[in-house]
N, CA, C and O of each residue as an XYZ file, in Angstrom:
632
protein
N     112.958     58.407     31.540
C     111.955     59.080     30.718
C     110.619     59.207     31.460
O     110.251     58.324     32.235
N     109.905     60.295     31.222
C     108.646     60.563     31.920
C     107.611     59.458     31.756
O     106.856     59.175     32.687
N     107.567     58.832     30.586
C     106.550     57.810     30.357
C     106.790     56.546     31.190
O     105.910     55.690     31.277
N     107.965     56.424     31.797
C     108.267     55.252     32.627
C     108.229     55.559     34.125
O     108.609     54.716     34.938
N     107.775     56.753     34.493
C     107.774     57.155     35.896
C     106.919     56.239     36.762
O     107.348     55.841     37.845
N     105.718     55.898     36.305
C     104.852     55.022     37.103
C     105.499     53.661     37.320
O     105.446     53.110     38.419
N     106.108     53.124     36.274
C     106.797     51.835     36.394
C     107.952     51.950     37.387
O     108.174     51.041     38.188
N     108.678     53.051     37.339
C     109.788     53.279     38.259
C     109.288     53.263     39.703
O     109.912     52.650     40.569
N     108.178     53.926     39.962
C     107.650     53.982     41.326
C     107.230     52.595     41.801
O     107.507     52.218     42.939
N     106.569     51.840     40.940
C     106.159     50.486     41.309
C     107.385     49.617     41.577
O     107.401     48.841     42.534
N     108.408     49.744     40.737
C     109.627     48.952     40.933
C     110.357     49.376     42.209
O     110.916     48.529     42.906
N     110.358     50.669     42.523
C     110.969     51.140     43.767
C     110.227     50.572     44.974
O     110.841     50.136     45.947
N     108.908     50.584     44.895
C     108.091     50.021     45.971
C     108.440     48.548     46.174
O     108.628     48.100     47.305
N     108.526     47.804     45.083
C     108.872     46.388     45.143
C     110.284     46.201     45.689
O     110.525     45.314     46.507
N     111.197     47.022     45.243
C     112.592     46.934     45.687
C     112.694     47.197     47.183
O     113.403     46.488     47.897
N     111.987     48.212     47.652
C     112.003     48.515     49.080
C     111.393     47.366     49.873
O     111.884     47.021     50.947
N     110.331     46.778     49.349
C     109.670     45.650     50.003
C     110.607     44.457     50.125
O     110.501     43.674     51.069
N     111.530     44.314     49.167
C     112.508     43.216     49.195
C     113.788     43.627     49.911
O     114.818     42.970     49.766
N     113.729     44.711     50.686
C     114.882     45.211     51.453
C     116.067     45.523     50.530
O     117.222     45.298     50.893
N     115.769     46.041     49.341
C     116.754     46.480     48.354
C     117.648     45.359     47.833
O     118.757     45.604     47.358
N     117.157     44.138     47.927
C     117.867     43.000     47.346
C     117.437     42.872     45.883
O     116.283     43.143     45.549
N     118.345     42.466     45.026
C     118.038     42.307     43.605
C     116.976     41.228     43.415
O     116.948     40.232     44.137
N     116.120     41.440     42.448
C     115.057     40.480     42.147
C     115.654     39.285     41.423
O     116.462     39.439     40.507
N     115.247     38.091     41.842
C     115.725     36.876     41.181
C     114.920     36.669     39.902
O     113.692     36.748     39.914
N     115.606     36.409     38.818
C     114.948     36.173     37.532
C     115.065     34.690     37.211
O     116.149     34.111     37.284
N     113.948     34.088     36.858
C     113.914     32.669     36.549
C     113.992     32.465     35.048
O     113.597     33.333     34.270
N     114.508     31.304     34.647
C     114.728     31.017     33.224
C     113.470     31.148     32.379
O     113.534     31.591     31.232
N     112.317     30.763     32.946
C     111.091     30.773     32.152
C     110.494     32.178     32.012
O     109.550     32.368     31.245
N     111.026     33.158     32.738
C     110.523     34.522     32.639
C     110.993     35.176     31.354
O     112.158     35.070     30.969
N     110.076     35.846     30.707
C     110.416     36.577     29.495
C     110.715     38.023     29.891
O     109.853     38.683     30.472
N     111.912     38.533     29.592
C     112.268     39.888     30.006
C     111.403     40.944     29.294
O     111.091     40.820     28.110
N     111.034     41.969     30.043
C     110.270     43.093     29.501
C     111.233     44.255     29.361
O     111.896     44.647     30.322
N     111.306     44.801     28.165
C     112.297     45.828     27.858
C     112.222     47.025     28.807
O     113.245     47.493     29.305
N     111.006     47.519     29.053
C     110.853     48.694     29.927
C     111.316     48.396     31.346
O     111.938     49.239     31.991
N     111.012     47.196     31.832
C     111.413     46.807     33.186
C     112.943     46.715     33.264
O     113.551     47.139     34.247
N     113.542     46.162     32.228
C     115.006     46.073     32.213
C     115.639     47.465     32.186
O     116.660     47.704     32.830
N     115.022     48.378     31.433
C     115.550     49.737     31.344
C     115.494     50.425     32.705
O     116.472     51.039     33.131
N     114.357     50.324     33.386
C     114.221     50.917     34.718
C     115.166     50.224     35.696
O     115.794     50.878     36.529
N     115.264     48.910     35.594
C     116.191     48.170     36.449
C     117.617     48.661     36.285
O     118.364     48.762     37.258
N     117.991     48.966     35.048
C     119.330     49.503     34.776
C     119.525     50.825     35.517
O     120.571     51.048     36.127
N     118.512     51.707     35.463
C     118.611     52.986     36.174
C     118.726     52.774     37.675
O     119.527     53.427     38.343
N     117.921     51.855     38.201
C     117.935     51.617     39.640
C     119.238     50.988     40.114
O     119.778     51.380     41.148
N     119.742     50.019     39.367
C     120.926     49.297     39.814
C     122.220     50.060     39.547
O     123.310     49.588     39.871
N     122.085     51.258     38.947
C     123.263     52.117     38.870
C     123.704     52.463     40.281
O     124.888     52.662     40.551
N     122.721     52.531     41.178
C     123.020     52.731     42.587
C     123.390     51.368     43.156
O     122.573     50.728     43.818
N     124.597     50.928     42.905
C     125.034     49.601     43.324
C     124.836     49.413     44.827
O     124.434     48.339     45.274
N     125.113     50.431     45.583
C     125.032     50.357     47.039
C     123.575     50.502     47.491
O     122.910     51.478     47.143
N     123.085     49.538     48.260
C     121.717     49.600     48.776
C     121.511     50.857     49.613
O     120.443     51.469     49.587
N     122.544     51.230     50.352
C     122.444     52.391     51.225
C     122.204     53.661     50.417
O     121.404     54.508     50.813
N     122.897     53.795     49.283
C     122.716     54.978     48.434
C     121.282     55.045     47.908
O     120.659     56.107     47.910
N     120.774     53.912     47.462
C     119.425     53.877     46.915
C     118.400     54.181     48.006
O     117.456     54.935     47.774
N     118.578     53.601     49.189
C     117.655     53.853     50.299
C     117.706     55.327     50.708
O     116.672     55.923     51.010
N     118.902     55.914     50.720
C     119.048     57.326     51.086
C     118.402     58.227     50.034
O     117.742     59.207     50.377
N     118.591     57.896     48.758
C     117.979     58.690     47.683
C     116.459     58.631     47.785
O     115.781     59.639     47.589
N     115.930     57.463     48.090
C     114.487     57.310     48.252
C     113.999     58.125     49.450
O     112.953     58.769     49.370
N     114.735     58.107     50.547
C     114.366     58.879     51.732
C     114.376     60.381     51.425
O     113.477     61.103     51.855
N     115.385     60.855     50.684
C     115.449     62.276     50.303
C     114.234     62.662     49.465
O     113.654     63.732     49.649
N     113.862     61.793     48.557
C     112.709     62.049     47.691
C     111.424     62.104     48.525
O     110.573     62.963     48.296
N     111.287     61.203     49.477
C     110.107     61.214     50.348
C     110.041     62.500     51.151
O     108.964     63.073     51.319
N     111.189     62.964     51.651
C     111.233     64.206     52.426
C     110.878     65.394     51.534
O     110.112     66.273     51.928
N     111.441     65.406     50.334
C     111.199     66.508     49.390
C     109.713     66.664     49.096
O     109.207     67.784     49.021
N     109.011     65.540     48.930
C     107.589     65.588     48.589
C     106.681     65.385     49.801
O     105.471     65.206     49.658
N     107.282     65.414     51.006
C     106.535     65.300     52.249
C     105.648     64.052     52.268
O     104.489     64.103     52.681
N     106.209     62.943     51.815
C     105.468     61.675     51.778
C     105.887     60.812     52.964
O     107.076     60.677     53.252
N     104.913     60.233     53.644
C     105.219     59.399     54.805
C     105.934     58.118     54.408
O     106.789     57.623     55.142
N     105.581     57.582     53.243
C     106.215     56.357     52.772
C     106.163     56.324     51.249
O     105.549     57.183     50.617
N     106.810     55.329     50.679
C     106.837     55.223     49.219
C     105.454     54.900     48.647
O     105.196     55.135     47.466
N     104.563     54.357     49.491
C     103.208     54.070     49.027
C     102.521     55.316     48.476
O     101.642     55.218     47.621
N     102.926     56.492     48.968
C     102.320     57.737     48.505
C     102.721     58.077     47.069
O     102.086     58.923     46.440
N     103.755     57.438     46.546
C     104.177     57.657     45.166
C     103.588     56.628     44.208
O     103.522     56.860     43.001
N     103.162     55.496     44.751
C     102.621     54.408     43.920
C     101.274     54.843     43.349
O     100.464     55.428     44.066
N     101.024     54.567     42.069
C      99.732     54.935     41.489
C      98.572     54.354     42.293
O      98.654     53.239     42.807
N      97.500     55.123     42.393
C      96.347     54.750     43.219
C      95.801     53.368     42.876
O      95.412     52.615     43.768
N      95.770     53.031     41.590
C      95.228     51.728     41.193
C      96.050     50.591     41.775
O      95.497     49.548     42.124
N      97.360     50.771     41.886
C      98.234     49.718     42.410
C      97.986     49.514     43.899
O      97.803     48.380     44.341
N      97.978     50.602     44.685
C      97.817     50.389     46.122
C      96.406     49.979     46.481
O      96.217     49.276     47.474
N      95.399     50.390     45.708
C      94.037     49.928     45.976
C      93.933     48.425     45.739
O      93.283     47.712     46.503
N      94.582     47.949     44.670
C      94.563     46.522     44.380
C      95.258     45.746     45.495
O      94.785     44.687     45.906
N      96.373     46.269     45.981
C      97.096     45.598     47.056
C      96.262     45.566     48.340
O      96.278     44.572     49.066
N      95.542     46.643     48.616
C      94.679     46.679     49.798
C      93.564     45.642     49.682
O      93.227     44.977     50.661
N      92.991     45.507     48.483
C      91.928     44.524     48.277
C      92.452     43.115     48.498
O      91.801     42.299     49.151
N      93.624     42.831     47.956
C      94.204     41.494     48.092
C      94.481     41.170     49.556
O      94.214     40.056     50.008
N      95.013     42.137     50.295
C      95.343     41.855     51.700
C      94.095     41.684     52.557
O      94.184     41.145     53.660
N      92.939     42.128     52.081
C      91.698     41.986     52.845
C      90.950     40.694     52.515
O      89.993     40.344     53.205
N      91.374     39.986     51.474
C      90.683     38.760     51.080
C      90.924     37.636     52.088
O      92.012     37.532     52.655
N      89.919     36.803     52.309
C      90.139     35.628     53.165
C      91.187     34.719     52.515
O      91.393     34.766     51.302
N      91.831     33.910     53.313
C      92.822     32.994     52.739
C      92.450     31.552     53.054
O      91.759     31.266     54.032
N      92.922     30.662     52.206
C      92.569     29.242     52.305
C      93.776     28.410     52.702
O      94.916     28.736     52.372
N      93.500     27.325     53.420
C      94.546     26.363     53.766
C      94.058     24.964     53.440
O      92.877     24.649     53.586
N      94.978     24.142     53.001
C      94.690     22.726     52.729
C      95.016     21.936     53.984
O      96.002     22.220     54.664
N      94.202     20.959     54.287
C      94.499     20.032     55.375
C      95.291     18.885     54.764
O      94.815     18.216     53.847
N      96.488     18.660     55.267
C      97.331     17.571     54.786
C      96.819     16.276     55.415
O      97.248     15.892     56.503
N      95.902     15.612     54.724
C      95.242     14.428     55.278
C      96.173     13.227     55.421
O      95.781     12.208     55.989
N      97.397     13.336     54.912
C      98.380     12.276     55.147
C      98.949     12.379     56.558
O      99.481     11.407     57.096
N      98.832     13.585     57.163
C      99.410     13.798     58.481
C      98.376     14.011     59.581
O      98.663     13.757     60.751
N      97.177     14.472     59.224
C      96.179     14.798     60.244
C      94.774     14.700     59.637
O      94.581     14.907     58.439
N      93.817     14.384     60.483
C      92.434     14.288     60.004
C      91.732     15.639     60.164
O      92.171     16.505     60.921
N      90.643     15.785     59.437
C      89.830     17.000     59.527
C      89.347     17.204     60.957
O      89.373     18.323     61.468
N      88.912     16.140     61.597
C      88.403     16.226     62.964
C      89.483     16.720     63.929
O      89.201     17.533     64.809
N      90.718     16.231     63.769
C      91.808     16.671     64.642
C      92.152     18.137     64.419
O      92.471     18.855     65.367
N      92.087     18.583     63.170
C      92.358     19.997     62.876
C      91.293     20.861     63.541
O      91.615     21.852     64.197
N      90.037     20.491     63.375
C      88.934     21.258     63.967
C      89.082     21.300     65.482
O      88.897     22.352     66.095
N      89.411     20.169     66.086
C      89.610     20.106     67.528
C      90.740     21.038     67.964
O      90.602     21.777     68.939
N      91.852     20.998     67.237
C      93.008     21.843     67.549
C      92.648     23.324     67.421
O      93.026     24.130     68.272
N      91.921     23.683     66.366
C      91.526     25.079     66.161
C      90.575     25.548     67.263
O      90.679     26.682     67.731
N      89.652     24.681     67.676
C      88.722     25.043     68.746
C      89.455     25.230     70.071
O      89.091     26.099     70.864
N      90.489     24.417     70.315
C      91.300     24.574     71.530
C      92.034     25.908     71.527
O      92.329     26.464     72.585
N      92.325     26.417     70.339
C      93.023     27.699     70.222
C      92.052     28.881     70.207
O      92.466     30.029     70.051
N      90.749     28.589     70.371
C      89.765     29.655     70.490
C      89.064     30.047     69.207
O      88.354     31.052     69.183
N      89.241     29.281     68.131
C      88.569     29.600     66.873
C      87.207     28.914     66.810
O      87.019     27.827     67.356
N      86.276     29.558     66.144
C      84.915     29.043     66.028
C      84.582     28.836     64.564
O      84.906     29.666     63.714
N      83.931     27.721     64.280
C      83.510     27.424     62.915
C      82.218     28.186     62.608
O      81.285     28.193     63.412
N      82.176     28.834     61.425
C      80.968     29.512     60.956
C      80.559     28.882     59.634
O      81.346     28.176     59.004
N      79.344     29.137     59.223
C      78.822     28.500     58.017
C      79.383     29.074     56.719
O      79.571     28.340     55.749
N      79.655     30.396     56.691
C      80.152     30.977     55.445
C      81.085     32.148     55.729
O      81.169     32.652     56.848
N      81.766     32.551     54.700
C      82.732     33.649     54.796
C      82.032     34.945     55.213
O      82.641     35.789     55.871
N      80.789     35.108     54.844
C      80.055     36.325     55.203
C      79.800     36.420     56.714
O      79.455     37.489     57.217
N      79.969     35.317     57.428
C      79.782     35.306     58.883
C      81.086     35.524     59.651
O      81.099     35.448     60.880
N      82.173     35.793     58.943
C      83.474     35.924     59.593
C      83.499     37.038     60.629
O      82.998     38.141     60.409
N      84.090     36.712     61.745
C      84.511     37.674     62.747
C      85.989     37.368     62.938
O      86.572     36.628     62.146
N      86.601     37.922     63.970
C      88.058     37.776     64.069
C      88.514     36.322     64.236
O      89.301     35.848     63.416
N      88.062     35.606     65.246
C      88.545     34.239     65.488
C      87.562     33.195     64.961
O      87.024     32.389     65.720
N      87.341     33.226     63.668
C      86.424     32.283     63.039
C      87.070     31.673     61.806
O      88.091     32.155     61.315
N      86.461     30.613     61.321
C      86.890     29.976     60.075
C      85.680     29.285     59.476
O      84.667     29.088     60.147
N      85.796     28.920     58.206
C      84.710     28.217     57.523
C      85.297     27.084     56.703
O      86.467     27.104     56.324
N      84.459     26.101     56.442
C      84.852     25.003     55.550
C      84.559     25.445     54.123
O      83.554     26.110     53.872
N      85.416     25.087     53.201
C      85.138     25.353     51.794
C      83.933     24.506     51.387
O      83.832     23.340     51.770
N      83.025     25.092     50.613
C      81.801     24.385     50.249
C      82.040     23.278     49.227
O      81.229     22.361     49.103
N      83.147     23.361     48.499
C      83.377     22.407     47.417
C      84.496     21.403     47.710
O      84.490     20.295     47.175
N      85.442     21.784     48.548
C      86.564     20.882     48.885
C      86.531     20.605     50.385
O      86.694     21.518     51.194
N      86.323     19.359     50.746
C      86.177     19.007     52.155
C      87.471     19.150     52.960
O      87.431     19.150     54.191
N      88.606     19.269     52.288
C      89.873     19.387     53.019
C      90.477     20.790     52.916
O      91.692     20.955     53.027
N      89.626     21.798     52.703
C      90.081     23.189     52.625
C      89.315     24.016     53.652
O      88.090     23.940     53.749
N      90.067     24.810     54.418
C      89.481     25.731     55.389
C      89.753     27.158     54.936
O      90.778     27.435     54.314
N      88.828     28.064     55.250
C      88.961     29.471     54.869
C      88.972     30.305     56.152
O      88.166     30.094     57.059
N      89.915     31.266     56.203
C      90.077     32.109     57.386
C      90.039     33.579     56.991
O      90.344     33.923     55.849
N      89.662     34.460     57.938
C      89.738     35.894     57.652
C      91.194     36.336     57.530
O      92.075     35.779     58.184
N      91.436     37.324     56.702
C      92.813     37.777     56.459
C      93.496     38.270     57.736
O      94.720     38.203     57.846
N      92.725     38.756     58.687
C      93.305     39.292     59.923
C      94.019     38.222     60.757
O      94.812     38.554     61.638
N      93.745     36.953     60.487
C      94.359     35.869     61.259
C      95.601     35.280     60.605
O      96.250     34.413     61.189
N      95.939     35.732     59.414
C      96.984     35.067     58.641
C      98.307     34.920     59.398
O      98.818     33.809     59.542
N      98.854     36.021     59.876
C     100.160     35.963     60.555
C     100.097     35.083     61.797
O     101.004     34.292     62.056
N      99.035     35.225     62.548
C      98.876     34.449     63.778
C      98.798     32.949     63.487
O      99.428     32.142     64.170
N      98.017     32.588     62.467
C      97.852     31.169     62.136
C      99.122     30.544     61.566
O      99.417     29.378     61.826
N      99.866     31.318     60.792
C     101.092     30.769     60.198
C     102.124     30.392     61.247
O     103.064     29.652     60.955
N     101.960     30.893     62.460
C     102.888     30.559     63.551
C     102.458     29.332     64.350
O     103.157     28.918     65.275
N     101.322     28.754     64.002
C     100.843     27.560     64.715
C     101.670     26.332     64.356
O     102.272     26.260     63.285
N     101.686     25.369     65.272
C     102.376     24.103     65.023
C     101.778     23.362     63.832
O     102.483     22.629     63.138
N     100.490     23.549     63.594
C      99.843     22.884     62.452
C     100.542     23.249     61.135
O     100.652     22.412     60.240
N     101.007     24.482     61.018
C     101.736     24.899     59.813
C     103.193     24.457     59.872
O     103.756     24.013     58.871
N     103.793     24.580     61.041
C     105.199     24.186     61.196
C     105.384     22.702     60.901
O     106.402     22.291     60.344
N     104.382     21.899     61.285
C     104.454     20.453     61.055
C     103.871     20.045     59.701
O     103.728     18.856     59.416
N     103.537     21.028     58.873
C     102.964     20.789     57.531
C     101.658     20.002     57.574
O     101.350     19.248     56.650
N     100.906     20.177     58.631
C      99.588     19.559     58.713
C      98.541     20.427     58.020
O      97.541     19.936     57.496
N      98.805     21.736     58.036
C      98.020     22.696     57.251
C      98.969     23.375     56.273
O     100.100     23.716     56.619
N      98.497     23.561     55.066
C      99.335     24.161     54.019
C      98.618     25.375     53.440
O      97.466     25.282     53.017
N      99.299     26.499     53.425
C      98.742     27.719     52.865
C      98.524     27.561     51.377
O      99.429     27.155     50.648
N      97.321     27.881     50.925
C      97.041     27.750     49.482
C      97.521     28.990     48.778
O      97.388     29.098     47.559
């Protein structure tokens, strides 16, 4: 139905993001009728390949570079804002001290700044209210998650 088109596009975007794998539903989740209805339409295409091909045909038909071009503007603007936000990490003080974390980060080329407004690419700041929380610019997220500090659970993504 036309009134569910926006929901369909958002669900398609989510489905594509999950590589066309079915969404896991948890017991505490309350089902939403409209979402279930759209899910029924989508999962009629049992084969992931059929659904991916249908989506590709639709993108070609409307000359869209990606499915993001079908997502309502408010949704993708919100996602862009979220991805630009700084992210926080907890220092696992059972495994490492604040001083050792700072030393390790400085060895990796990061510089401590006083506040988030001073962020440049390889910088971080201490949270003003929690002494065991560090804040980093969003541009460093993928790079930092690959550090041994995260692999060894010495830093934990908040």
